[in-house]
N, C-alpha and C positions, 0 to 999 in steps of 0.2 A: 504493500500500499504506500503510495506516495502522498506527500503533504502538498497542499496547494500553497502558493505564495502568501495568501491571507492567513492560513493556518501557521505557517512559519513565523509570520510576523507577531503572532500571539505568544510565542514561546518565550518565557522569561527565565533567566538564569545566566550563569557566567560570572565574570568579574568586570566591573565597570572602571572608568578612568581613575576615579577617586580611590578605588581599591588598590590599584596599581601604585598610585602615589603614596598611599598609606604604607604599603608594604616596603617600597623603596625607602621612605622615610624612616621606618622602624629598623631596617637593616642598617642604614647610615648611622642611626643613634646607637644601636648595639655595638657596632664596629668602633665607634668613638669611645664608648664606655670601656670596652676591652682594651683598646689602645691606651687610654688614659691610665687604666689599672696596671697594665703590663709596663708601659714605658712612661712614667711620670715625668713631667717637665717642670722646672721651677719657674715661677712668674718672674718676668724681667723687672727689675727695679728702676 
């Protein structure tokens, strides 16, 4: 059975643009936390 174009347009699911942005932001944050813990740098005076 094949779906019509109208039926295909009614299907919801997957990941949206904001989901991708959130995942990328979370990965950058986690990498930054790990980097700061493993390689702490002193603040310049």
